[in-house]
Every structure is written in structure tokens, then in C-alpha cells.
C-alpha angles and dihedrals in degrees: 000000000000130000119183131174135156141215128210134204112007117229090225118025091192088076088066106027134032125191125211134177117236129185119224140163116279117228086231093055132272127048130308131198114232127190110222123195114216116204113224098189094126094048092048093047093051092047089055093048092048091054092047091047091056094056104032115087115233094017100135106164148346127209126205112232097183130241111325125206094343145012116290095019095122111197125203136176114216126197113207123167091341096308127105125227129188112222124186127195108200117191124196126180119182095165137335091279096044111061123144138184122201119195117200125188122192115193130182114246114247107231101213132130101220120074097228094058095038094057111085106221091178091059090053091050091048097051092046092047091050092046093050094046098045093043089069090067100041137059099227142018123203123190114221113167129009115169090176095057089043088055090054093048091049089053092051103041098073088058090054091046094053095043093048089053090051090053091050091048091050094049091046094052094045095049094046091047094049102032108017135243093303096051092135090067093065116116110262096037095078094111092057093046091051094045096054097042093090092039091054092052090050091049093051092046091050094047107023091172087072097043092113098058131091101264100168097116093033088060095050122096115239090249092055091046090053091049091049091055096045107033112019119116129193114214133207116268090234124058120200115215125191121222088259090053091051090051090053091050091050090051090055092047093049088054090050089243098139093160092057091048091051093048091049092054091046090056090055094056118118118237110239101172130019100201094209103042097031101037119013107029094065091071097057126079090213110020095182091052091051091053090052092047092048091055091049091046091054092047094048093043091056091047092054096038090056090048095239118172121280136168130219091262091054090046091058092044092053092042092054091047089052092051093052094043092046090053090052092050091049091048090051091051090050091049090050090051091048094050095043101035116157123229090255092053093047090051090049093051091048092051092048092050092049092047092049091048091049094049092046094047091047091054094046092048090049094051090049093047095048102034106020091236109137112217107199123210126224096274093046092051091047090050091050092052092044089052089061090052092047092050090050091050093047091052093051094040094049092048094056100028093105096025110108091198095072139033123208116202126223116278122256116213110247117244116245097241114018143034126302133187095230104181144331135225114212129195106227091206099051103017088230112152132213110201125204116210123191126197121189128190115182127194113169098183116118116269092017132115133234123201138215117191120188118190130183114205131185103197104313094335119102106224100179137355136187135179124205121196129203117194118198113221126235139210141174139202111269130216094272093052094259124119118254123202115239096179135357127239109255135179118200113196096141095124095057091086092057090045090053092050092050090047094052092044091054093046093052099037108029113016091075107052093192092072093064090039091058091049091051093048092048090049091054090048090053092051101042103018127246141118125312112251092230131062124255091240126078126251112268090224108040100016093231127131097247108107108137118235096175131062088220087076109028137322108301111272096022116123114235091209104049104008093237116157102232121207105244145162133218118219111243092214108039103014094237116158112227142160128238090282093056100063144312129294094286111024135039119232091260094058099040114110115256125228095232 
């Protein structure tokens, strides 16, 4: 494997050549001073290798092999990570302003089948280290031969080739489906038709066996194909011109400016089809992302097709981009097929679904019949999980059905795959809500699990949470032709009871903040004296001793448990709050005059 690159114009020629004056005998008698140029190619080469050795991991030694093939072709054998590399420093001086250094690296080929082992990462590190070190002393570096980069490009190009053909196939099918076989004849696409005319002729001359096929898209460059998808517009066959427009056209024609008249009319045409927004974009999950990826694909494809330099890191980056982009193209093609399925294709899909369902049900029935393991399908698993939710709701709803302190909403049926707000519990006194969310994930394959997650939230706070798991059993056909159970079907909902207890405790102790506030106020009254914040008569609605008699708690007469506005009176003498059993309209029983 050969790597070759060159450098031009050293920053300091003294690194390469040294001049000295020597005295010698003149042929005419006497002595004569002579300037001698000493070439320092070996010293410079070894200085470079010493610097590279200090920074390149695994570089253990280099051995000078002398000048090979010619003067100033300094040859070295390097040992790096147990492998040997031949490196040549080739110096050429044509005059003081034209000095060059060629570096050649010869590396053994690694005979391995897998790509990872076959690629020599050490060789890449060596060539880059040499390039970076020598570039400090020279004004320009030019890459000439790189078998290693060529190997990477050769690995990538088939992927570009196949994916580009998939794009052309997709565009062809979409355009023919939406606009017919002669889509290129639509008004507005004239520039594309004209541009590919010569390309089509060249294609048919090169491959005459395919001269009788529609080669419009095959003849387009990738750049033109991308532009057609993104920017092309189809215009109405008829163009309406106002009287003012006609006057402008006549002015151009009087001045013999036919081109200007034509362009003016073209600008007045009405867009009938925008190929991107009306035709292509509907098949992509993220149309804007596809446009960005298509531009990058075109850029990378040209880079690889022209065998420009890449490293292993860039190889993997491009490869990953191709994988993602290829998946998006395939998804778009599948979406096109789904939206434009023929009767034959629909019948095929229906038959395949029915056959799969029959085969699956046969196998499940056989396992159940021979092992007793019940393998539930998607609907049965969903129904099982929903039953747990329904039982939870019934328990909560029944508990508070006749309780005026709380209101339980109707239950929403959980969606099969996703999250649903199933029901709420509201405190009638405070209007605080506790919301129950249910998330269901169903997988009805054998030996897989489905999940039910129930979550109680007060605002953004999660008060309680529980997860139930259903595991679908599995079996196989044994040696004697009878099914053998591998795992049983199990449903674990054991934690729902604890969840329910936590839920009820929170509803009754924390959802209504006034309950704890009353307790705190009564505690302070007991410590420091004072009047209880609630009346000594029970609420007419819930029967609890929670009727407020101070505005510091709630409006007077409002129950802190159920929020009911109790009918009440305030004694005109002592200010006591009482109900109709505690006095008359003006005075409480304690202040009413006695008949003694």
C-alpha cells in the first residue's frame, strides 16, 4: 500500500543545505576559494522522524537504509506496533526557488477478511503525523497517491451507487403515479426536458440495448434530480393576462424583444402543482430533514466519486449518514406504496395478514391444548390490563359515591398503546384535583411482557405509582411431536393493593388542605387558649364538625370537609355562630332570656 505526498518551498533552506568556503589549488597556480554546498537531507529526515517518534504511540525505532535508487532519496525502515514501514524522503532542488520534498510510505497489506482488522489505523496515524510535522517547515503540501484513502472510498461508493438508484426509482414511481408517463411534458418542466435531451442521446448511444426505455431520470445528474424534487413547479396550460399585461407584451414585441415578452408571460403563469409540497413531501415523516440529508448525500457522493481524501473517522461518519438517509428513503417508498396500493397489492396484504393470524392462532391453541399454558393475543392482554384499571376505578368510585366531600369523575377507557387521563378525584371543599394516568404497552408475542403503569398526580407531583406486568408464556414442539411449555403466562398486579391504600390515604388526608389547617388551628387554641375555628354543630351536608366560624379559615358557614354552605345565624349579643337548633334568628340559646 503506497502513500505519497509532496512539499514545496521550504521556509528555511538552511535546514536542507549548508554552504561552506574551501580553499584549493587553482589550475593557473596559487590558491582559489571555492563555495561548496553540503546537502543535509539525511539530517533533516532523521530530525523529522525523531519528532514523529516522540508523539506517535507504538513507534519504537527507525533504521537508516541509505540512499536508494538515486542521490537524496533517503530510505528508512520504521517499526511501529510490531509492523515495519518503508519511508522515503526524496529531495529535489532545481534552483533556490524551486525545492521540493516527496515523502513516500510503503506499507504491507493486512490480509484479513473483516474491514476493521484489514484497515491499518497505524498507517493513517503515521502519514498524518508526518504531514503535520513537515508542514511546519514548508509553505505547501500536495497529496499525490493514497491507496489507503482509495480503499475507504472504494468501500463506500457501492453504498452511494445503490442508494442513488433507489432515489431515482422512488422519484420515477411517484411522478408516473401522480402525473403519468409523460410527466416531463408538463408546462414548467421545459428546462429539465431540454437539459437531459443530450444526456439521453448519450445514454442510448452508450447502451443501445436500452434505447427503447424511458431514460429521463436515468439521464439526469443527481443535482438536477434533487432540484426537480425540491424546486420544480408545474403551471396551468392557460395563462390569464390583464389588459395592462397585454400592453406590456405588445411593447416588448414592438421593440422586437421577443425574449422579454416570453419571460413576462412566463412570470404571469399560475402554479398548478408544486412538486415538493404537493407531491413528494407527503411521503416523508420529516420533509425538511430529508431535504437537508439529500443535500449532504449529494455532497458526500461527489466527494467519494471523485476519490477525494478521507480518514477512517470520516468513513464512519459518512457510513452512518448513509444508513440513516437510506432508511428514510426506504420509509418514503413504503409510504408511497401504502398510499397508492393497487387492488392486487391490497388483496395480497389481506391474504398475508389472514394467513399469519391463522398460523399464530393455530400454534397458540396447540400450546394451550397440550400444555395448559394460555397464550393471550393483543386484545386479550389489553382487556386484562383494562380490567385492573376498571377494578381500581370501581373501588374508588364506590368509596366516594355517597361521600359529599369528594367527587369522582367518569372513567375514560385507556388507549392500547399510550397514556390516558383515566379519571380525577376532586375535593369539594378546596377544588383540588387528584388525576389518575394510565399507560399501557402491549406485546402479544410469546415470551414477551406487556406493561400497565398507573400514576396518581396532584398537579405536577407524583403521589403514587404502580406497574403491573403481564408475561405471555411460550412453548415449543418436543422430540415426540408434543408441545412442551418453556414459560407460563403470569400476571403480576400484587402492588395495586398498596397503591390503592396510598391513594385513599392521600385523598382523605392531604388532597383537602383545610383538614390539616383546622387541626393546626385547634391545636394552637388548646395551647394558647381561644375559640375553635369550627362551629359546635355538624355540617348539614356531610355531618362532620367542620363548619367554619372564622374568615381566617373559610367563609363563615362553609364546611371545610365538603364545602357546603350551611345556613347559619350569628348571635346579636355574643357573636356565636349557630344553626337553627341553637337559637332563634337573633339570639343564640345562651343569650335568650329565661322564664325564671
